[in-house]
C-alpha positions, 0 to 999 in steps of 0.5 A: 257118405260120412267117414268114421275116423274111429272105424278107420283106426280100428281097422288099421289097428287090427290089420297091424296086429295081424301083421306077421312083422309086428310080433318079432318087433314086439318081442324085442321091445318086451325083452329089452324092457325086461332086461332092466326090470323093475326100473321103468323106461323113463325113470329119473331116479334109478339107473343100471349099474350105478349113478356114477362112473360111465353112466354119469358121464354118458348122462352128462353127455346127453345133457350137454349137447342140447344145453350147448346148442340152446345157449349158442355154445360149441357142443364139441368143447366145454370148460364145465369139466376139467376146469380151467383147461376144459375138455375136447368132447369131439375126442370123447365118447359123446353121442350128439345124434342120440342127444339131439333125438332125445333132447325133448325128454332130457329137457322135460325129465332129465338126462337119466330118463333119456339114458334109461329110454335109449339103453332099452332102445339099443337092444330093441332097435338093434335086433329089429334092424337086423331082423328087417335087414335079414329079410332081404337075404332070407325069406323065412321070418322065423329065421330072421327073428333068430338072427335079430335075437342073436345080434340084438341080445348077444353077449357083447350087447349084454355086457356093453348095455350095463355101462356103455350106451354109445357101444350098445346102440348099434342099430345102424350097422345092419343097414350099413351092411346092406349099403356095403353090399349094394356098393361092392357086390350088387352094384345095381343102382349108381355109384353116387346113390350107393355111396351117398346112402353109405356115407349118410349111414356112416356119418350118423353112426359117427355121431353115436360112436366114432370108435366103432366107425373106425373099427368098421373102416378097418374091417371093411378094408380087410373085407375088400381084400378077402372079397378080392381073394375069393373072386379076383375076376369079379373084383376087377369088374367092380373096382371103378364102381366101388371107387366112385361110390367110396368118393361119394360116400365121403361127401356127407361125411366131410360136409356133416362130420368134417368139423368134429373130426378135425376138431377131435385131432387138432382142436384145443385139449384134443387127445393125442396118442404119445409114443411114450404112453402105455395105453391100457386099452389094448389089454382089454382084450379077449382070451383064446378061451373066451368064446367057450367059457361062460361069464356072469353075464350068462344064465347057464354055467357053473359058478366056477366056470363063470368066475374063470370067464370073468377073469379073462376081461376084468372089466364087466362092461367089456366081457362079451366074447362068449360064443358057446360051444354049441354055436361054434359047432353049428357055425362050423357045420354050416360052413362045412355043409354049405362050403360052396356058398360064397356068402357063407364063407365070406361071413365066416371069414369076417367073424374069425377076423373080428375075433382075432382082432378082439384078442388084442396085441398078445395071445392069452390062453387061460389068462396066461400070456403066450408071448405070441404077437397078434395082428392088433400089434400092427393095428395099434401103430395106426394113430387113429386106432392106437387108443382102441379097445380090442374086445369091442370088435366082438360086435362085428363077430356077432353081426357076421354070426347072426347073418351066417346063422340065419342065411345058413339055416335057411339054406339047410331048411330048403335042402332038407325039405327038398330032399324029403319031398323028393324022397316021399312026394306023397307025404306032406311031412317034409316041411314039418320035419325040416322045420323041426330040424332047423328049430332044434339046431337054432335052440341048441345054438342059442340056449347057452347064450341066455343072459343073466338078466335083469341088470343090477339097478342103483339109485341116482345119487343127487342130493335134494339140495340141487332140486331146490332154489338153494342152488342159486346161491352158487353164482352162475358161471362160477367154479365149484370144488366138490367132494368126492372129487369128480374123477373116474368112479367118484364122478357124482358131482357131474350129476349134480352139475347137470341137475343144476343146468350147468350152473357152475364149472367143475374142477376135475371130472370123468372125461378123456383129457390129453396126457399131462406132461408137467404138473405139481411135484410129488403128485401123480399127473392126470390125463387119459381117463383122469382130469389134470392134477392141479397145483397145489396138489394138496386139495386133490390128495386130501379129497382122494384120501378122504374118499378112499382112505389114507394109505399106510404111513401117510398122514392126513394134512393137519390143520396147520397154517402151511396147509391153509396157505396152500388151500387158499392159494388153490382157491384163488388160483382157480377162482373157486367160489363154492365148496360142496361136500357130501360126506361119503367114502372111507373118511369124509370127516378128514375133509369136513374137519379140515374146512371147518377148522379153516372157514368155520361151520358150513351151511347144511342142507340135508346131507350136504355141507356147503361153504360159499364164497371160499375165494374171499373168506378169511381163514379163522385164527388157530386156537 
């Protein structure tokens, strides 16, 4: 008897389509695609928000890891940015695990295509992950779907997905919750098995976002204390099992992630928190009114209320603390009605703890400092947590809320259904009425959270020059000075660099660096989100003024010998081989005119002005 492979495929396909588990996943993936419509998932020309700032930085990170590995370089350090000092990438928001997973796409289509794919998978896989984890605790797939929807498309996710791939790709946290449940509560396997599973999951998450792992460790410590308070007798019984499991969980973390962890704290150019540093991250925190005032990320809400909500956290990518009054009331009802359920109480307590930490070191009410110190004041004194962003703890608040909503509604459904069937056993309407009640509660809770999608799109700003053989005129491994000067929101040159396959090193760059303690006189020092200020500072100042405009009362550097001497010194000191200028900003003529006076007319390619061999060129005589 012959086997027809096509009949087998047809049968399997029909069986898969009939599976009740497929449709929730398909809905999640469809919603994730609509979130960025009409940009396609593998687009290399358009991206969310802008082709600059954090987007350009993360595309750079996605490209660097496979490039470094294929060329035998250290993936955790680079001289390609912040030249000549370099950058400790283990101290940055690199995502080596994601970079490796999508490296074939990066090598074939470019890192923008990889970013576009991953940012959509962040929604879909995070929701799917929560859906399947909830099926361990809830036997109703519809409620598991709701929980997955709330977690994967929460206001936190909507906000972060406009800028931060590393903070939006949170698909591993639901299975981490299962691993923690196995280790600290159920304890039905062995400590070694539960510990190793937890350790592998946490290690994988570390290579996506080390910051969120630090957040998780802190919350786990608090959760263990709360667990012990809720049930001290059980805590004593579970102590040694948990302790052994924690030991085994450290094994994969040390063996696999030990080197980058140590490198991030002790390696060259590592980022250290200084006692004198006023860290601005701690002020990116939620307001006490944030949970009840919608922002521009929500579809429902008045223009006035959204404007107020946006003002609480000025950074759009961090403003994800909205919960909505209906969901707060539903959560309060579940906690009250099911107060004897320990899991419900526990999830509610951890959601509150996460929100309190997200408020930062000082309590703000309606954007006004109440002069009340909060727990984050003490947490920021811990070295590993001192540079954290408080608002990001809302991820864990939503994780707890998603689980609490699904588990709570499931128990309410069973109680209501049982009561109705007991009251009128001859009528089959108990199940239907209970379903309608639970559905109504879920709709009332989630409708205010409807997001204002799709996200805004932008064209990637890479000049045609970098797609041609002309770029080979730049000596391989040489140093390039680019205008706009690559820093913060003007880091377009990082995209030029990855399009050239890292052919050159860049002065500047949007990358986290140590705080600069000395540098050029009469110039701002770099560090943090800024590259170090190079000496002489005239070049950087001129580039910044060309892009942002000349401040009132400050004259642009004139085409005088002293200015030429400083620029020549700069080029010689940092071995600048090529000057790349794409006229843009408030007064790009300032830069183009200066170098034309100094070296003569540039080579032109489209909108690019290029001066080659600037380190050896002679300065033109003054007219």
